[in-house]
N, C-alpha and C positions, 0 to 999 in steps of 0.2 A: 504494500500500500504506500509506503514511504517513497519508493522509487516512482510510482505513478504520480503522486502529488508533486514531486520535484520536477518531473518531466512536464507536467501541465504548467506549473509555475514558470519554468524555463521558456516555454513557448511564448509567454506574454510579458516577460519581465524586461526591465531596463537595468543595466545594459544587456544587450543580446548575447547569449552564449556563443562561444566559438564553434565553428562547424565541426571540429573534432570532438567536441563534448557538448553537443546540442541538448542533451537531456539533463545536464547539470547546470543549475543557475550559478553565475559567477558570484564571487564573494561580494557582498554589499548590494546584491540585486534587490529590486523592488518592483511592484506593480504601480505604474503611474495611473492617473485617472483614465488615460487613453487605453492602457493595458487592461485595466479592470473592465472598462466598457467593451473592449474587444472580446475578452473572456465571457462576459455576460451575454453578448450577442451570439457568440458561437455556441454557448450551452443553453441559453434560454430564449434566443431569438430577438432579444432587445436589451439595451443597456439597463442597469438597475436604476430605479428611481432614487431621488435624493435621500429619502428616508432610509432606504436599504443601504445606500453607501455610508450614511452617517452611522448606522448600526454596525456595519462591518468595521469601520474605522475605530469605533468605540471599543470593540472587543478583540481586535487584532493588533499586532505590533506594526507601527507605522513610522515613517521618517518624519522629520520636522515639517515637511511639505505635504504630509498626508499620503505618501506612497506606502502601499501595503508591503511589509517586509517578510512576512512569514505566512505559512498555511498551517492551520491547526486542525488536527483530527478531532472531530467532535466526540468520537467514541472513547478515545484514550485521554483526551485533554492534555496531550503533550505536544510540544512544538516539533513539527516535521522538518521545517526549514527555518 
């Protein structure tokens, strides 16, 4: 499960992973608002509304600019990235 979450995060994160290691997010990677919108469009068909974004940012690790820095597994409550 951890490998899957890292690969998904890597697909949408900033900075983009190197081609040699596309499934591994670079150190310091985060999801910008554009990356989060792209992920939401690909998985849900539309970007998240502002209330959903605010909730995500409240409960996840974020940069000072509000970029999502980790993906947490709801079942285990441990940081995956």
